[in-house]
N, C-alpha and C positions, 0 to 999 in steps of 0.2 A: 671809600666805603662801598660804592655801588660797584668798583672795578672787582670787589671780591665776590661779589654775588652774581654777576653775569657769567663767568665762565664755569661755576659750579652748577648752574642751573641750564645753562644751555644744552649739553650733551643728552642730558635725561629727557628734556622737551623733544630733541630731534628724534630719538629713539621711540617717544610716544607716537610721533606724527608718523614714522616710517612702519610702526606696527598697526597702524589704524585700520589699512585695508586688510591685513592678515586677522585682525581681531573681527571684522565684520564677517570674513569668510568664515571662520570658525564658528561663528555664532549661527550662520544659516545651516553649515553642515552639521552642527550638534542639535537643531531642532527639527524635530520631524515634521512639525507643522509648517515650519518656513520651507523645508524641502519639498513638501507637497505643493505649496503654494508656488514655489519655482518651477517645479515639473507643469503644472498647468498653465503657467504664465507662458513657459518656453512653448508649449503646444499651441496656444493662440498666437504667439509671435510667428511661428511657423506657417499658420494658416493665413495670417495678415502678409506674410511677404510672398508665400507661393500658393495661392489659392486655387489657381488653374492645374496644380498637381493632385489636388485632392477633389475638386468638383469639376466635372469636365462639360456641363451644360452652361448655356448663356442664361444668367440668372433674370436678365429682362426680357428674354424670348417667350412670345406668348403662343407657343406652337403645341403644347401638350394636352392631354385629356383634362378639363376641368374638375376640380375638386376631386382628384384621384387619390385614394388612398395609398399608404407606403408600398413600395414593391421593390424588386431587385433593380428597376430601372429609375426609380425615384425613392431614394431611402425615407424620406419626410413625406412624400405625397407631392401634390401640386396645388397651386392656389385657384381661387375662383376664376383667374384670367387665364390659366393654364402654364404657369410658371412653375419652375422646378423649385420647390421649398429649399432642399438641402444646399442647392447651389446659392441661393439668397443668402442662407445662414453662413456659409463659409466666406463668401464675397464680402458679406456684412461685418465680419471680423475685423477687416482692416480699418474701415471708418471708426468703429467703436472703439478701438484700442487708439487710433490716432487722437481722436478727441480726449480720451483718458489722459494720455501721455503727455500731450501738448498742453492741455489746460492744467494739469497736475504740475507739469514742470514750470509752467509761466507763473502759477500762483505760488509755487515755492520760492522761484526768485524774487517775486515782490515781497511775499513774507521775510526773506533774508536781508534784502535791501531795507526795508521800514523797520524791522525788529531789531536787527543787530545796530544799526545806525543809531536808532534812538537810544539803545542802551549805551554805546560807546561814547556818544557826543555827550548825552546828558544835558541839563539845564532846560533852557528853552526849546531846544531841538527836541529833546525827550518828551516834553509836555505837549507841544503840538502834534508829533508823530502818535504818541499814545492816545491823544484825543481821536485823531484821525481813525485809528484803529478800533477804538472803543465804540465809534459811531457805527462802523460795519459790523461790530460784534452784537449791538442790542438790535439791529434791523432784522427781521425775520428774512432768512435767506431765499427760500423758496418762492414766497410771495413775489419778492423783490425780482426774483429770476423770471418768473411768469410774465410780471408787468414790462420788464426791459424787452424780454423776447416777443411779447405781441406787438410792441411798437416797431419792432424790427423783423417781423415775421418773413420768413421765406428768404432771411439775409444770408443765408448759407452758412458753413461751419465757421468761418471767420466771426461771424456776430454771435454764432453761439458758444465759441470758445472765449470770447471776449467777455462774454455774460457770466460764464462760469468761473473765468478768472477774477472778474470783480467782485464776486460775491465768495469767492473761495479761500483768499489769501489772509484774512484777518485772524483767525483763530491760531494758523501757525506763526504769523508775526508776534502774537502775545505770547506764544511759548519760547519762541527763539529769543525775544527780547529777555523774558526771565532767565533763561540759561546765560545770555551774553552778560547780563548785570553781575552774575555771580564770577564772572572772568576778569571783572574790570579791575581789581586790585590785587590780581596775581603778579608774581615777581616777574614773569618772562615778558608781561605787557609792560610793567614799568620800566624794565630794561631795554625794551623796544623803543619806548618813549625817550629814555635818555639817550639813546644813540641816535635821536633825530629822525627816526622813520617816520615817513607820511602817513597819515591815518588811514588812506585807503590800503596800503600796504600792510599796516597792523591788522587790519579787519581780516583782509584776504588770506595773508600768509600765516598769521598769528592765531586770530579767533577761529575763523571758519573751520580750519584742520581740527579742532578740538571738539567741534559740534557736528561732525560728520554723520554720526547715526542719527541724532536728533532731526539734521536736515532730511535725511533719507526718510525716515519716519514720517515727516511732514508731508514730503512728496508722496508716499503711498497712500496717506490719508486724502491728501487732495485729489489724487488719480482716483479713489475710490468714491468721492464725492461726485467728480466729473462724470464717472460712468454712469451713476444713477441719476442724476439730474437730467444729464443729456437726454438718457433715455425716457424720463419722465416729459420733459419738453417734447420731444419727437413725438410721443405716443399721444399726446393730447393736440398735437397739429402744429407746434410752435417751431419746428425746424424744418428742413427742406423735404418734402415729402416725395421728391424725385429722386434722393440721394439713397444709396444701398448701404443700410446699417440696421442694426438689430431694432433700435428705436422706431424706424419707419417701418419696418417689417410688422411691429406690434399695432402701428397705426394704421395701416391698411387691413391687417387682419381684424381689428375691431370695427373699422368701417364697413367691412363685408361679412361681419358676423360668422368668423371662421368656426367657431366652436359648434354653431347651430349647422353650418353648411357642408359639415363633413370633412373639414380641414384643419382638425385641433392643432397639430404640430406646427401649423402657420404662427400660431400664438404660443405655443409652448415652447418651441425650440428657441426663439429669441429671449424668451424669459429665463430658460436654463442657461444659455450663454451668458446674459448679465450676471445671473447670480454667480457662475463659475468663475467669471473672471474678477468680479467683486471679490469672491472669496479667496481668490489667488492674492490679491493685494493684501486683504486683511491678514491671511496666513504669513506673508512675509513680515507683517509688522511686529510678529511675535519674537523675532531675533533682534530686531532693532529696539524694541521696548527694553529688552534685557540688557542692552550696551546703553542705552541712553538713561534707565534707571536701574543700577545694579541691585537696588532692594528688592526687586522682583524675582531675581535668581534664587536666593534661598527659600523664598516663599514658594516658588514652582517646585523646586528639589524636594522641600519636606511634604509637598502633596505628593509627588510622584510616589 
Protein backbone atom coordinates (compact mmCIF):
# COMPACT_ATOMS: atom_id res chain seq x y z
CA UNK A 1 0.00 0.00 0.00
CA UNK A 2 2.81 2.42 0.88
CA UNK A 3 4.63 1.73 -2.40
CA UNK A 4 1.75 3.25 -4.29
CA UNK A 5 1.86 6.48 -2.28
CA UNK A 6 5.56 7.26 -2.37
CA UNK A 7 6.10 7.59 -6.15
CA UNK A 8 3.01 9.76 -6.63
CA UNK A 9 3.92 12.21 -3.84
CA UNK A 10 7.67 12.48 -4.30
CA UNK A 11 7.89 14.39 -7.61
CA UNK A 12 5.42 16.95 -6.31
CA UNK A 13 7.47 17.45 -3.12
CA UNK A 14 10.67 17.87 -5.12
CA UNK A 15 9.05 20.55 -7.28
CA UNK A 16 7.93 22.41 -4.16
CA UNK A 17 11.44 22.36 -2.71
CA UNK A 18 13.01 23.46 -6.00
CA UNK A 19 10.66 26.43 -6.22
CA UNK A 20 11.19 27.63 -2.63
CA UNK A 21 14.00 30.04 -3.57
CA UNK A 22 12.04 31.37 -6.54
CA UNK A 23 9.02 31.99 -4.32
CA UNK A 24 11.12 33.95 -1.85
CA UNK A 25 12.62 36.06 -4.63
CA UNK A 26 9.19 36.77 -6.12
CA UNK A 27 7.81 37.72 -2.71
CA UNK A 28 10.60 40.25 -2.12
CA UNK A 29 10.42 41.59 -5.68
CA UNK A 30 6.66 42.00 -5.53
CA UNK A 31 6.59 43.87 -2.22
CA UNK A 32 7.68 47.51 -2.34
CA UNK A 33 8.29 47.66 1.39
CA UNK A 34 10.48 44.58 1.22
CA UNK A 35 12.43 46.08 -1.69
CA UNK A 36 12.95 49.28 0.29
CA UNK A 37 14.24 47.25 3.22
CA UNK A 38 16.58 45.29 0.96
CA UNK A 39 18.01 48.48 -0.53
CA UNK A 40 18.59 50.06 2.90
CA UNK A 41 20.20 46.86 4.17
CA UNK A 42 22.45 46.69 1.08
CA UNK A 43 23.66 50.25 1.78
CA UNK A 44 24.58 49.36 5.36
CA UNK A 45 26.33 46.18 4.21
CA UNK A 46 28.40 48.27 1.80
CA UNK A 47 29.32 50.71 4.57
CA UNK A 48 30.28 47.81 6.85
CA UNK A 49 32.47 46.18 4.20
CA UNK A 50 34.13 49.32 2.81
CA UNK A 51 33.97 52.09 5.43
CA UNK A 52 37.23 53.65 4.23
CA UNK A 53 35.74 54.40 0.81
CA UNK A 54 33.08 56.63 2.37
CA UNK A 55 34.79 58.07 5.47
CA UNK A 56 38.42 59.11 5.05
CA UNK A 57 39.12 60.35 8.58
CA UNK A 58 40.38 58.20 11.43
CA UNK A 59 37.34 57.78 13.73
CA UNK A 60 39.54 57.63 16.85
CA UNK A 61 41.87 60.53 15.99
CA UNK A 62 41.45 63.45 18.43
CA UNK A 63 43.05 66.01 16.14
CA UNK A 64 40.20 68.27 15.03
CA UNK A 65 38.52 71.30 16.53
CA UNK A 66 36.35 70.23 19.45
CA UNK A 67 32.54 70.37 19.24
CA UNK A 68 32.64 71.86 15.74
CA UNK A 69 29.41 72.06 13.78
CA UNK A 70 28.69 70.31 10.45
CA UNK A 71 30.88 71.48 7.57
CA UNK A 72 32.29 70.27 4.26
CA UNK A 73 35.28 68.79 6.09
CA UNK A 74 33.18 67.20 8.85
CA UNK A 75 29.69 66.37 7.62
CA UNK A 76 28.30 65.63 11.09
CA UNK A 77 30.68 67.90 13.02
CA UNK A 78 33.13 66.77 15.68
CA UNK A 79 32.89 65.41 19.20
CA UNK A 80 33.98 67.14 22.39
CA UNK A 81 37.23 65.13 22.05
CA UNK A 82 37.90 66.44 18.52
CA UNK A 83 36.89 63.27 16.64
CA UNK A 84 35.02 63.22 13.34
CA UNK A 85 31.42 62.10 14.00
CA UNK A 86 30.70 61.02 10.41
CA UNK A 87 33.71 58.68 10.42
CA UNK A 88 32.60 57.19 13.73
CA UNK A 89 29.10 56.66 12.34
CA UNK A 90 30.36 54.95 9.18
CA UNK A 91 32.93 52.75 10.93
CA UNK A 92 30.40 51.93 13.66
CA UNK A 93 28.13 50.34 11.06
CA UNK A 94 30.32 47.23 10.87
CA UNK A 95 30.13 46.26 14.54
CA UNK A 96 26.43 47.05 14.81
CA UNK A 97 25.65 44.92 11.74
CA UNK A 98 27.91 42.07 12.87
CA UNK A 99 26.18 41.92 16.26
CA UNK A 100 22.75 41.88 14.59
CA UNK A 101 23.60 39.18 12.02
CA UNK A 102 25.65 36.90 14.29
CA UNK A 103 23.31 37.12 17.29
CA UNK A 104 20.24 36.77 15.05
CA UNK A 105 21.76 33.82 13.20
CA UNK A 106 22.81 31.93 16.33
CA UNK A 107 19.45 32.56 18.00
CA UNK A 108 17.69 31.23 14.89
CA UNK A 109 19.87 28.10 14.81
CA UNK A 110 19.05 27.46 18.47
CA UNK A 111 15.36 28.02 17.77
CA UNK A 112 15.42 25.53 14.89
CA UNK A 113 17.27 22.87 16.86
CA UNK A 114 15.03 23.05 19.92
CA UNK A 115 11.69 23.85 18.27
CA UNK A 116 11.82 21.38 15.37
CA UNK A 117 13.41 18.60 17.41
CA UNK A 118 10.74 18.92 20.09
CA UNK A 119 7.93 18.72 17.53
CA UNK A 120 9.35 15.81 15.56
CA UNK A 121 10.44 13.61 18.46
CA UNK A 122 7.34 14.23 20.57
CA UNK A 123 6.68 12.46 23.86
CA UNK A 124 9.06 13.03 26.77
CA UNK A 125 11.60 14.96 24.63
CA UNK A 126 8.89 17.36 23.48
CA UNK A 127 7.73 17.90 27.06
CA UNK A 128 11.22 18.69 28.34
CA UNK A 129 12.19 20.98 25.44
CA UNK A 130 8.83 22.77 25.53
CA UNK A 131 9.17 23.35 29.28
CA UNK A 132 12.67 24.71 28.71
CA UNK A 133 11.31 27.05 26.03
CA UNK A 134 8.40 28.19 28.20
CA UNK A 135 10.76 29.10 31.05
CA UNK A 136 12.66 31.52 28.79
CA UNK A 137 9.41 32.86 27.35
CA UNK A 138 7.99 33.93 30.70
CA UNK A 139 11.22 35.50 31.98
CA UNK A 140 11.30 39.25 31.18
CA UNK A 141 13.98 39.48 28.52
CA UNK A 142 15.51 42.92 28.95
CA UNK A 143 15.95 42.80 32.76
CA UNK A 144 17.62 39.41 32.31
CA UNK A 145 19.87 40.88 29.62
CA UNK A 146 20.86 43.74 31.91
CA UNK A 147 21.64 41.40 34.83
CA UNK A 148 23.77 39.03 32.74
CA UNK A 149 25.57 41.86 30.96
CA UNK A 150 26.25 43.64 34.25
CA UNK A 151 28.02 40.57 35.66
CA UNK A 152 30.13 40.31 32.50
CA UNK A 153 30.69 44.03 32.00
CA UNK A 154 33.30 44.97 29.38
CA UNK A 155 33.50 41.33 28.31
CA UNK A 156 33.56 42.28 24.64
CA UNK A 157 31.24 41.49 21.79
CA UNK A 158 31.44 37.75 22.40
CA UNK A 159 29.73 38.08 25.78
CA UNK A 160 27.25 40.61 24.38
CA UNK A 161 26.27 38.28 21.52
CA UNK A 162 26.00 35.31 23.89
CA UNK A 163 23.63 37.29 26.13
CA UNK A 164 21.46 38.26 23.15
CA UNK A 165 21.32 34.67 21.88
CA UNK A 166 20.37 33.26 25.28
CA UNK A 167 17.52 35.73 25.65
CA UNK A 168 16.37 35.85 22.02
CA UNK A 169 15.76 32.26 20.83
CA UNK A 170 12.65 31.12 22.74
CA UNK A 171 9.92 32.93 20.80
CA UNK A 172 11.22 31.60 17.48
CA UNK A 173 11.47 28.07 18.90
CA UNK A 174 7.80 28.18 19.90
CA UNK A 175 6.77 29.29 16.40
CA UNK A 176 8.89 26.66 14.66
CA UNK A 177 7.59 23.92 16.95
CA UNK A 178 4.00 24.80 16.07
CA UNK A 179 4.77 24.72 12.35
CA UNK A 180 6.71 21.44 12.61
CA UNK A 181 3.84 19.81 14.52
CA UNK A 182 1.54 20.47 11.55
CA UNK A 183 3.97 18.57 9.30
CA UNK A 184 4.45 15.43 11.40
CA UNK A 185 1.62 13.47 9.81
CA UNK A 186 2.26 14.54 6.20
CA UNK A 187 2.66 11.76 3.63
CA UNK A 188 6.22 12.66 2.63
CA UNK A 189 7.44 12.35 6.24
CA UNK A 190 5.64 9.02 6.68
CA UNK A 191 7.23 7.84 3.44
CA UNK A 192 10.69 8.94 4.65
CA UNK A 193 10.26 6.97 7.88
CA UNK A 194 9.09 3.92 5.92
CA UNK A 195 12.23 4.13 3.79
CA UNK A 196 14.27 3.96 7.00
CA UNK A 197 15.85 7.42 6.80
CA UNK A 198 17.52 8.66 9.95
CA UNK A 199 15.83 11.29 12.06
CA UNK A 200 18.42 13.98 11.43
CA UNK A 201 18.14 13.48 7.67
CA UNK A 202 14.36 13.74 7.83
CA UNK A 203 14.60 16.98 9.80
CA UNK A 204 17.31 18.54 7.63
CA UNK A 205 16.19 17.42 4.16
CA UNK A 206 12.44 16.94 4.56
CA UNK A 207 11.13 19.32 7.24
CA UNK A 208 13.40 22.38 7.15
CA UNK A 209 13.07 23.09 3.38
CA UNK A 210 9.30 23.42 3.81
CA UNK A 211 9.82 25.96 6.62
CA UNK A 212 12.30 28.24 4.85
CA UNK A 213 10.15 31.36 4.91
CA UNK A 214 9.34 31.00 8.62
CA UNK A 215 12.99 30.41 9.49
CA UNK A 216 14.04 33.53 7.56
CA UNK A 217 11.30 35.55 9.25
CA UNK A 218 12.54 34.35 12.64
CA UNK A 219 16.08 35.37 11.74
CA UNK A 220 14.93 38.87 10.76
CA UNK A 221 13.01 39.21 14.02
CA UNK A 222 15.97 37.97 16.07
CA UNK A 223 18.34 40.34 14.25
CA UNK A 224 16.00 43.27 14.93
CA UNK A 225 15.89 42.34 18.63
CA UNK A 226 19.70 42.10 18.68
CA UNK A 227 20.10 45.57 17.15
CA UNK A 228 17.88 47.27 19.70
CA UNK A 229 19.03 45.27 22.73
CA UNK A 230 22.74 45.66 21.91
CA UNK A 231 22.36 49.41 21.42
CA UNK A 232 20.45 49.67 24.70
CA UNK A 233 23.10 47.75 26.61
CA UNK A 234 25.95 49.76 25.12
CA UNK A 235 24.09 53.02 25.77
CA UNK A 236 23.80 52.30 29.51
CA UNK A 237 27.46 51.30 29.67
CA UNK A 238 27.17 47.51 29.72
CA UNK A 239 29.08 47.00 26.47
CA UNK A 240 32.71 47.66 25.64
CA UNK A 241 33.04 51.47 25.67
CA UNK A 242 36.26 51.30 23.65
CA UNK A 243 34.61 49.57 20.68
CA UNK A 244 33.32 51.47 17.67
CA UNK A 245 29.57 51.03 17.26
CA UNK A 246 26.42 53.13 17.27
CA UNK A 247 25.61 52.06 20.81
CA UNK A 248 28.97 53.24 22.17
CA UNK A 249 28.57 56.49 20.23
CA UNK A 250 25.34 57.07 22.14
CA UNK A 251 27.11 56.18 25.40
CA UNK A 252 29.87 58.75 24.92
CA UNK A 253 27.45 61.36 23.55
CA UNK A 254 25.26 61.03 26.64
CA UNK A 255 28.24 61.12 29.02
CA UNK A 256 29.50 64.32 27.41
CA UNK A 257 26.06 65.97 27.12
CA UNK A 258 26.36 66.25 23.35
CA UNK A 259 23.02 67.99 22.87
CA UNK A 260 23.96 70.80 25.25
CA UNK A 261 27.63 70.94 24.15
CA UNK A 262 26.88 71.86 20.53
CA UNK A 263 27.32 68.39 18.99
CA UNK A 264 23.73 67.17 18.56
CA UNK A 265 24.58 64.89 15.64
CA UNK A 266 26.87 62.91 17.95
CA UNK A 267 23.69 61.55 19.55
CA UNK A 268 21.24 61.89 16.64
CA UNK A 269 23.30 60.14 13.94
CA UNK A 270 23.70 56.76 15.69
CA UNK A 271 20.03 56.87 16.69
CA UNK A 272 19.03 57.34 13.05
CA UNK A 273 21.38 54.51 12.01
CA UNK A 274 19.82 52.11 14.53
CA UNK A 275 16.33 53.12 13.41
CA UNK A 276 17.10 52.68 9.71
CA UNK A 277 18.81 49.31 10.15
CA UNK A 278 15.96 48.10 12.32
CA UNK A 279 13.45 49.36 9.75
CA UNK A 280 15.28 47.47 7.00
CA UNK A 281 14.88 44.16 8.83
CA UNK A 282 11.26 44.97 9.67
CA UNK A 283 10.37 45.84 6.08
CA UNK A 284 11.95 42.63 4.78
CA UNK A 285 9.70 40.73 7.15
CA UNK A 286 6.64 41.71 5.10
CA UNK A 287 7.56 39.40 2.23
CA UNK A 288 8.36 36.44 4.46
CA UNK A 289 5.20 36.97 6.51
CA UNK A 290 3.17 36.59 3.34
CA UNK A 291 4.88 33.32 2.45
CA UNK A 292 4.66 31.86 5.95
CA UNK A 293 1.03 32.95 6.36
CA UNK A 294 -0.84 32.98 3.01
CA UNK A 295 -3.94 34.33 4.78
CA UNK A 296 -2.22 37.72 4.88
CA UNK A 297 -2.06 38.01 1.08
CA UNK A 298 -5.73 38.57 0.23
CA UNK A 299 -6.12 40.93 3.20
CA UNK A 300 -3.33 43.18 1.96
CA UNK A 301 -4.50 43.04 -1.64
CA UNK A 302 -8.01 43.96 -0.56
CA UNK A 303 -6.73 46.91 1.40
CA UNK A 304 -4.67 48.02 -1.56
